[in-house]
Each structure stands twice: as structure tokens, then as C-alpha cells.
C-alpha positions in Angstrom: 0.0 0.1 0.1 0.9 3.7 -0.3 2.2 5.4 2.8 0.9 9.0 3.5 2.5 11.4 1.3 2.5 9.1 -1.8 -1.1 8.0 -1.4 -1.9 12.1 -1.1 0.2 12.8 -4.0 -1.5 10.1 -6.3 -4.9 11.4 -5.1 -3.8 15.0 -6.1 -2.6 13.6 -9.5 -6.1 11.7 -10.0 -8.2 14.5 -9.0 -6.2 16.9 -11.2 -6.6 14.7 -14.1 -10.3 13.7 -13.6 -11.3 17.6 -12.7 -14.7 16.6 -11.1 -17.8 18.8 -11.9 -16.0 20.1 -15.2 -17.7 19.2 -18.4 -14.4 19.4 -20.4 -12.7 15.8 -21.7 -10.4 14.2 -19.3 -6.7 14.8 -19.8 -4.8 11.9 -21.3 -2.9 9.9 -18.5 0.2 9.0 -20.2 2.4 8.8 -17.5 3.7 5.1 -16.7 4.3 6.0 -13.3 0.6 5.7 -12.7 0.5 2.1 -14.1 3.7 1.1 -11.7 1.7 2.0 -8.7 -1.0 -0.3 -9.5 1.6 -3.1 -10.3 3.3 -2.3 -7.0 0.0 -2.9 -5.1 -0.5 -6.2 -7.2 2.7 -7.3 -6.2 2.1 -6.5 -2.2 -1.2 -8.4 -3.0 0.8 -11.4 -4.3 3.2 -11.4 -1.6 0.7 -11.2 1.2 -1.1 -14.1 -0.4 2.2 -16.4 -0.5 2.9 -15.5 3.2 -0.7 -16.4 4.2 -0.8 -19.7 2.7 -3.6 -21.9 4.2 -5.7 -19.1 5.8 -6.0 -17.6 2.3 -6.6 -20.6 0.2 -9.6 -21.5 -1.5 -10.1 -25.0 -3.2 -11.4 -23.8 -6.7 -10.0 -22.8 -10.1 -10.2 -19.2 -11.3 -10.3 -17.9 -14.8 -7.7 -15.2 -15.7 -6.6 -13.6 -18.9 -3.5 -15.0 -20.6 -0.4 -13.2 -19.8 1.9 -14.3 -22.7 2.3 -11.5 -25.4 3.3 -12.7 -28.9 4.9 -9.6 -30.3 4.4 -10.4 -33.8 0.7 -10.9 -33.4 0.4 -7.8 -30.9 2.1 -5.6 -33.5 -0.1 -6.7 -36.4 -3.2 -5.8 -34.3 -4.7 -2.4 -34.5 -5.0 -0.2 -31.5 -8.8 -1.3 -31.2 -8.0 -4.9 -31.1 -5.4 -4.3 -28.4 -7.6 -2.5 -26.5 -10.5 -4.9 -26.6 -7.9 -7.7 -25.4 -6.8 -5.5 -22.5 -10.3 -4.4 -21.7 -11.4 -8.1 -21.7 -8.6 -9.4 -19.6 -9.3 -6.6 -17.2 -12.8 -7.4 -17.0 -12.3 -11.0 -16.3 -9.8 -10.0 -13.5 -12.4 -7.8 -11.8 -14.9 -10.3 -12.3 -12.8 -13.2 -10.7 -11.2 -11.0 -8.0 -15.0 -9.8 -7.2 -15.9 -13.3 -6.6 -13.5 -13.6 -3.8 -15.6 -10.9 -1.6 -18.2 -13.4 -1.2 -15.7 -15.8 0.5 -15.3 -15.4 4.4 -11.4 -14.3 4.0 -8.9 -12.8 6.3 -8.8 -9.1 6.7 -5.4 -9.1 5.2 -6.7 -10.7 2.2 -10.1 -8.8 2.0 -8.2 -5.5 1.9 -6.0 -6.4 -1.1 -9.2 -7.7 -2.8 -10.7 -4.4 -2.2 -7.7 -2.6 -3.3 -7.4 -4.7 -6.5 -10.9 -3.9 -7.6 -10.3 -0.2 -6.9 -7.3 -0.4 -8.9 -8.7 -2.1 -11.8 -11.7 0.6 -11.9 -8.8 3.3 -11.9 -6.9 1.6 -14.7 -10.1 1.7 -16.7 -10.3 5.5 -15.9 -6.8 5.7 -17.2 -7.8 4.1 -20.3 -10.8 6.1 -20.8 -8.6 9.5 -20.6 -6.6 8.0 -23.5 -9.6 7.5 -25.5 -9.1 3.6 -25.4 -12.6 2.1 -26.0 -14.3 0.2 -23.1 -14.8 -3.5 -22.8 -17.8 -4.8 -25.3 -18.6 -8.5 -24.6 -18.6 -10.7 -27.5 -22.0 -11.1 -29.0 -21.4 -15.0 -29.3 -21.1 -15.9 -25.7 -18.8 -18.3 -26.4 -15.4 -19.0 -24.3 -12.6 -16.5 -25.1 -9.4 -18.2 -26.3 -7.5 -15.6 -24.3 -8.2 -17.1 -20.9 -6.4 -19.7 -18.7 -7.3 -21.4 -15.3 -5.2 -21.1 -12.1 -5.6 -22.9 -8.9 -4.6 -20.3 -6.2 -5.3 -16.8 -5.1 -1.6 -16.5 -5.3 -1.5 -17.4 -8.8 -4.2 -15.4 -9.6 -2.5 -12.2 -8.1 0.9 -13.2 -10.1 -1.5 -13.3 -13.5 -2.6 -9.8 -12.5 1.0 -8.3 -12.1 1.8 -10.3 -15.3 -1.0 -8.9 -17.1 -0.4 -5.2 -15.8 3.3 -5.4 -16.8 2.7 -6.6 -19.9 -0.3 -6.0 -22.2 -1.8 -3.1 -20.5 1.7 -1.5 -20.3 2.0 -2.1 -24.1 -1.3 -0.5 -24.7 -0.4 2.5 -22.6 2.9 3.1 -23.8 1.8 3.1 -27.4 -1.7 4.9 -26.8 -1.9 7.2 -29.9 -3.0 10.4 -27.7 0.3 10.1 -25.9 2.3 10.5 -29.1 0.4 13.4 -30.6 2.4 16.0 -31.4 5.8 14.1 -30.7 8.3 13.8 -33.6 
């Protein structure tokens, strides 16, 4: 978790970017240090789950997005396809992590679950600021080939870390709005 002044500084940045009450569009959030904050919190959650072991275990499989990136395939995709893949993965992570809220967990796990859900919502806000299209579920309702099953909460949070470090970072780093006017 962020400590005192770091949390306050992040809050000020987010408030400045979102400017509540103003009708103007969000300013693009192109600074990858914002994503680094969310990655650090995901690391903290994963480390807490590893340390928690039996008290934080649930005997079930979780659905999670694939984190592997084939760079040739990724580069061949247009920004909308990349955005859809990232948004789909964030949606699955949010749904899976949210499903943990119903289980009777330790206070430590519950705080990491709540923080992760909040962080995913914040990442979606960052994506909106970059004019990245929101997630649109597939009309067919078929199983997404970009998913995997994981068997522990620790592994789920490891996927969360890798997804943020991989596909989310690639999308944010190459967002067209962040490169306008840059030659």
C-alpha cells in the first residue's frame, strides 16, 4: 500500500486529471508511473497471499486472462483490437477478484481484494482518459481463447501482475493520444 504522502500525491494527480464537475474531457494520463503504482500494489497483494498460505486458500479454479504476448501478433493488431484484449482481460480479472469478496476471508486478503478491484477501476479510468474503447462483451457468448485457469489466489494475483506489466503497459505506452505532437 502507498504510505501517507505517496497516497496523497496520487490522489492529487487523479483529482487533477479527472477534474470533477467540469464538462471538459479528461486529460490523457500518459505517465507510466501511474501504472507502476498499480503494479506495486498487485505485487504487495501477491506477496501477502504467498505469506498467508492456508488461511487464504480457496479450493477452486479461477479464470484469468493469458499474460503471454506474441509481439508479432500484438504489433499486427490495431489499437482497437489491442484495447479490446486488454479491456477483456481487465474485465475477467475484475470479475474473478470480485468473486472472492463473497468468501469468508482474512482481513488482510479482504483489503487486497478491495484494493485490487479499486485499482482495476482506476486503470479503466486511465484507459478512458486515453480514448481507449471500453470493454464490449462478445455477442456470441462463446469462451474466450485468451483465458486460462489458475488454482490459487496467489497465482491469480501473479497473473494480475503479469497482465499489468505486459499487455496493459504495452497498450498505455503506445496509446496514440500520448504520441500526438511528438516527432
